[in-house]
C-alpha positions as CSV (number, residue, x, y, z in Angstrom):
1,X,-84.9,63.3,-33.9
2,X,-84.1,60.9,-36.7
3,X,-83.5,57.3,-36.0
4,X,-79.7,57.5,-35.6
5,X,-78.9,54.7,-33.3
6,X,-75.8,52.5,-33.3
7,X,-75.7,48.7,-32.8
8,X,-75.8,49.2,-29.0
9,X,-79.1,51.2,-29.2
10,X,-77.4,54.5,-28.3
11,X,-78.4,57.7,-30.2
12,X,-75.4,58.8,-32.3
13,X,-74.4,62.5,-32.2
14,X,-77.0,63.5,-29.6
15,X,-74.8,66.4,-28.9
16,X,-75.7,67.9,-32.3
17,X,-79.3,68.3,-31.4
18,X,-80.6,71.5,-29.7
19,X,-84.2,70.3,-29.2
20,X,-85.1,66.8,-28.1
21,X,-88.7,65.6,-28.0
22,X,-89.2,63.0,-25.3
23,X,-92.3,60.8,-25.6
24,X,-93.5,58.4,-22.9
25,X,-96.6,56.7,-21.6
26,X,-97.4,57.8,-18.0
27,X,-96.8,54.9,-15.6
28,X,-97.8,55.5,-12.0
29,X,-97.9,59.2,-12.4
30,X,-94.6,59.7,-14.2
31,X,-92.5,58.8,-17.3
32,X,-91.9,55.1,-18.1
33,X,-88.7,53.6,-16.6
34,X,-87.0,53.2,-20.0
35,X,-87.4,56.9,-20.7
36,X,-85.9,57.7,-17.3
37,X,-83.0,55.5,-18.1
38,X,-82.5,57.2,-21.5
39,X,-82.5,60.7,-20.0
40,X,-80.0,59.5,-17.3
41,X,-77.6,58.1,-19.9
42,X,-77.0,61.3,-21.9
43,X,-75.5,64.7,-21.1
44,X,-78.3,67.0,-22.1
45,X,-77.1,70.3,-20.5
46,X,-78.2,73.3,-22.6
47,X,-80.6,71.2,-24.6
48,X,-84.3,72.0,-24.9
49,X,-86.4,69.1,-23.9
50,X,-90.1,68.8,-25.0
51,X,-92.1,66.2,-23.3
52,X,-95.2,64.5,-24.7
53,X,-97.1,61.7,-23.1
54,X,-100.1,59.4,-23.3
55,X,-102.1,58.8,-20.2
56,X,-105.3,57.3,-18.8
57,X,-106.3,60.2,-16.6
58,X,-103.3,61.7,-15.0
59,X,-102.2,64.2,-17.7
60,X,-98.5,64.9,-17.6
61,X,-98.4,63.7,-14.0
62,X,-95.0,64.4,-12.5
63,X,-93.2,63.7,-15.8
64,X,-92.1,67.4,-16.4
65,X,-90.8,67.9,-12.9
66,X,-89.1,64.5,-13.0
67,X,-87.4,65.3,-16.3
68,X,-86.3,68.7,-14.8
69,X,-84.7,66.8,-11.9
70,X,-82.9,64.4,-14.2
71,X,-81.8,67.2,-16.6
72,X,-81.3,70.2,-14.3
73,X,-79.3,72.2,-16.9
74,X,-81.8,71.8,-19.7
75,X,-84.8,73.9,-20.7
76,X,-88.1,72.0,-20.3
77,X,-90.9,73.3,-22.6
78,X,-94.6,72.9,-22.0
79,X,-95.5,69.3,-22.6
80,X,-98.5,67.7,-24.3
81,X,-100.7,65.1,-22.6
82,X,-102.9,63.0,-24.8
83,X,-105.4,60.5,-23.6
84,X,-104.1,57.1,-24.7
85,X,-107.5,56.2,-26.2
86,X,-107.3,59.4,-28.3
87,X,-103.7,59.0,-29.5
88,X,-104.7,57.7,-33.0
89,X,-106.8,60.8,-33.7
90,X,-104.7,63.5,-32.0
91,X,-103.0,64.9,-35.1
92,X,-104.8,68.3,-34.9
93,X,-104.0,68.6,-31.2
94,X,-100.4,67.7,-31.7
95,X,-100.1,70.1,-34.7
96,X,-101.6,73.0,-32.6
97,X,-99.2,72.2,-29.7
98,X,-96.1,72.2,-31.9
99,X,-97.2,75.6,-33.4
100,X,-97.6,77.0,-29.9
101,X,-94.1,75.9,-29.0
102,X,-92.7,78.3,-31.6
103,X,-89.5,76.2,-32.2
104,X,-87.5,77.5,-35.1
105,X,-84.8,75.7,-37.1
């Protein structure tokens, strides 16, 4: 998603996106509170949501199931969990994951 926000910090034209990548650190086993707020603020029915996280040992934790609960009419694809300490060098891992998703324009 491009950086299309208005002065209030809202994403403009979110309805025009079919696929939304949602990135978050894992806090206490799930997505960070600001990400939860973001997902709660938008109508994402029919959208494909692709979670990716950084963590310190919990992997995706409950983030995928919590996203599914917040966005029950969305498709949640397999997420990627990267150790926070490895985030700077995870380019190959991220590239392989994106290829496995098989998302087409």
